[in-house]
N, C-alpha and C positions, 0 to 999 in steps of 0.2 A: 821187483827185487830179483836179482840174478841168482841162479842156483849156486849154493856153496859147493866146494869140493866134497864129494861124497865119501864116507868112510869105506874102507876095504870091504868087499863083499856085498855092497849095496847095488841094486839094479834100478837106477832112477827112471829109465825109459820104459822098460817092459810093462809095468802095471799101467802106466799112462796110455800106452798103445792098446792094451787089453781092454781098459775102461772105455776108450773111444770106440772100439769095435763093438763092445757090448751095448753102448748107448745108441749106436747107429741104427740098430734094429728095433729100437723101442717104439718108434712112431708108426710102424707098419699097420697096426690095427686102430690107430687114432686118426680120424680125418683131419687134414690140415687146419680147417676152420675151427674145429673143436679145440685143437692144440693151441692155436693162437688166442682163442677166447680164454682158455684156462690160464695161459701165461699172462694175459692182460689183468685178469683178476688177481693172480698171485702177486704180481708186481704192485698192484694197488694195496693189497693187504700187507705186504712186507714194508711198504713205505708208511703204513698207518700204525695203529696200536692194536695189538692182538692180546687180549687178556689170557692169563694162564688158564688152562683147561679148555681152550678153544683152538685146537690145532688148525693151522692154515691149510695143510694138505688133507683133503676130505675123502677123496676117492681115487680110483685107478687113473682116471683121466688127469686129475690134478698132479699126481705124483709122476706120471709118465711125462707130462709137459714140464714139470719142474726138473726132473732128472735130465731130460734132453737139453733143456734151456740153461739151467743154472749149475748142474753138477760139475761140468768141466771147469768153470770159474772157481767154484768153492774148493774143488780138488787142488787146483794150482795155487790158490792162496794158502791153503793148509800146508801144501808141500813146501812152499817158500818159508812159512813160519817154522815148520819142522826142520828145514835145512838150517835155520838160525840156531835151533837147539842142538842139532847134530854137530855144527861147527864149534860150539862152545863146550860140548860134552867130551869126555875122554874118548879117544878113537875107538876103543874096544867096547864102548857101552852100547847096548841094545835094550829097548824096553822088553822086559820079560812078559808083560801083559799090557793090554790096552782097553780102556773103557771110553766110549765116545758118548757124551751126554747130548741128547737132542740130535743124534746123528742122522736121522732121516734115512735117506737112501745110501748113506755110507761114504760120502766124499772124504771125510777125514780118515776113515778106516783105510781106504785105498791109499791116501797120502802117507800114512804111517808105513804101510807095506812098501810104498815106493821109496821111502827114505831108509828103511831098515829091512833088508830082505829076510824072508823066512816066515814060517808059520809060528803063531803065538796065540795064547788065549785072548780072544777079543769079544767084547760085549758092546753092542750098539743099543742104546736106550732112546726111545722116542715114544711120544704119546699117540702118534698116528699109525695105526696098524697097516693101512695101505702103503705107507712109505716103507715100513719095515719089510713088508712082503716083497715089494719091488727091489729093495736093497738086497734082500736075500737072493732074489732071482738074478740080479746083476752080478753079485759076488760069486755065483756059481761058475763064472767064466775064469775065476782066479783060484787055482788049487790051494794057494796059501791062505785064502780066506774061507775055505770050505767049512772049517769048524767054528766060524764066528757065530755067536748067539745074537739073535735079533729079538730084543725083549721090549714089550710094551711097558711103559712107565710114565707116570705123571711127572713132568719136569717142573717141580715146584718145591716148596719148603718141605714136602713130605718125602722127598727123594732120599733113599738110603743106598749107599754104595759099599761094595766089598773092597778091601784093600787091593791095589793094583799099581804097577810101576808107573804107568803113564795115563793121565786123564786129559782128554781133549774136550773143549767146550767151543764148538765151531758154529758161528752164525745162528745162535739161538737166544742169546741174552736179550736181544731186542724184542723178542716175543713175550717176555716175562714182565710181570709187575715188579715194582721196585723191591718189595719184600721177597718175592720168589727169586729174583736175580741174586740178591745178597745170599740167600740160603743155598742156592745152587753152587755159587762160587765157594762158599764155605764147605759144602759137602765134597766138592772136588778136591779142595785142599786137605780135608781129613782123610780122604781115600787114597790119594796119590802118595806112594812111598818114595818116588823119585822125582816126578815132574808133572806140572800142569801147563797146558798150552791153551790159551784163550784167543780166538780169532773172531773179529767182527768186521762189518763193512767199513771201508776207509772213509767214513763221513765224520763230521764233528761229533754227532751223537754216538756213532760206533766207537770212536776214540775215547769218548767220555766213559763208555761202558767198560772198555779195556782198562782205562786208567783206574776206575773204581775197583775192578777185579785185581789189578796189579797191587794197589794199596792194601787190599784185604789179604792177599797172599803174602806180601812182605811182612805185614803185621803178624801173620801166623807162623813166621819163621822161615819162609822161603826167601831165596835170593834170585834176582833177575839174571837169566842167562842170555836173553836176547829179546828185543833188539837193543835195549838200553845197555850201555857199558857200565852201568852202576845200578844200585838199588835205592838210591836217594830219591827225593821228590823230583818229578818230571819238571824240567826247566821251561817247558812250553806253557805259555799262559792260556788257560782255557778261555775261549771266546775270541782270541786273537789269532790262533793258529791251531793245528792239530797234527799229531804224528801219524803218518800213514805211509804205505808203500804201494808198489804197483807190480803186477805180473801180467805178461802178455798171454792171451788165451785165443786159440783158434776158434773161430765162430762156426757153430753148427748150421745146418740148413735151416733149422727152426729159428736160430738167432737172426739169420738174414731175412727170413720170411716175416718175422714179427717186427723187426726194427727197420726193415726196408733198406738196410745198409749194403754197400757194395764191397766194403773191406772184408778181407778173409780173417781178420782178427779184431779183438778189442782188448783194452787194458782194464783189468780188474784191480780196483783200489781196495786195500784192506789194512786194518790195524791189528796188532797182535802183541801178546806178551808170552814168553816162555819162562817159567819160574821153576826152580829146582830146590829140593831139600839139600842143603850143602853137606850134611853129614853122610847122605846116601849117594849123591851125585855131585861131586866137586866140578864145577863148571868154570871155564875161563872165558868171560865175555870179551867181545872185541874191544880193543883199546879205544877206538872211536867208531861211530856209526854215521854213514852218509844218510842224512835225513831229508834231503831234497835232491831233485834231479841235478847232476853236475852240470855246470855251465862251461861249455868248451868254447874258448875264444882264441884268437890268434896268439899262439905262443904261451897260453896259460889255461889252466883249468881251475875253476872256483868250486870248492867243496864246502857245503854246509854240514857241520859235524856236531854230533852230541858226544861230549867228552866224559871220561871216567870220573872227572871231578864234579859231575852234575851240572855242567854249563854247556851252552851252545856257542859255537864260534865258526867263523869262515876262514878257511885256509886256501891260500893261492899257491898253486904248484906251477912252476914255469919250466921252460926248456932247460934252464941251467941246473935243474934238479935231476937231469939225466933219466935214469931208469924209473925214478919216482914219478916223473912227468909222464913217461910212457904208460906206466901203470894207472895213473890218474885218468888218462884219456880212455882207458878201458874199464874204468870203475863205474858201477851202476848204482842208481838210487837203491838204498837198502844194504849195500855192501859194508863190511867192516873195512876199517882203514888204519894203518897202511896194510897192503897185502902181505901175506906171510913171506918172510925172507928178505923184506926190504926195510 
């Protein structure tokens, strides 16, 4: 998903560069073999089932490997999802405070700061103390995150949250039992005065978890700001397809070491929903959302779109459409359609 136009005063590049620099020095004290072994184990755990109360990140080696290997991708996915919220929200809206549930080393916290510049009250909740400690250490590189609270909490039905403008739940629902997943989404909805953003891996299971969260938030009175152009039932049939997007991520040296790949980048697939309280944050969703990679053919572009009426359809844009055709050639998977002004 391509970055949306950023609101005035936003600095989308600086936090990303600062984060990359901070992550680059993490592996100095961790032997390459130990880092690779930790990553292999973490990948196996994240693909399996982790019961609530058993954090995946156990020690300094685990969290260092995780941060160096996965934090750039989760940061970019979260930033893309937050771009969707920013594009739908009023131009002058900024979250007055932020709570990140299951935030680990803080990727979503950095993404919020990349989307809306400035210091704000931030609380990162996670059950793994080593992750919180490393997150605090990394955040020291960014003065706007200096006052963030890194708080240990059991991410479960026992979770209690103070009211806050924005709540993010990023890459954590898959670690929870069904009952705890439901309770955590409900807790996020109760706490958020303005918006909730849920992000999961762009797999069929990740999409199913996002869809479940979306349904619960809508039932609680929220309205979808992104990516859906509507708050009605998702028109995608579970088991036949799934809604997800993609963002390109520069590979770290640890990425290349573990995966043995030669490319300098990889594409992170993710699913998300950004939901708002309409009385507090009136949002204007995109009229249409591009839900598949556009197909560019000779003289035409095929766009698969989710419509505000709750349906899916394909639109063919040809050369005879002039500026609309030129815009379609530049349109990316995940963008709203049509572009502003056309």
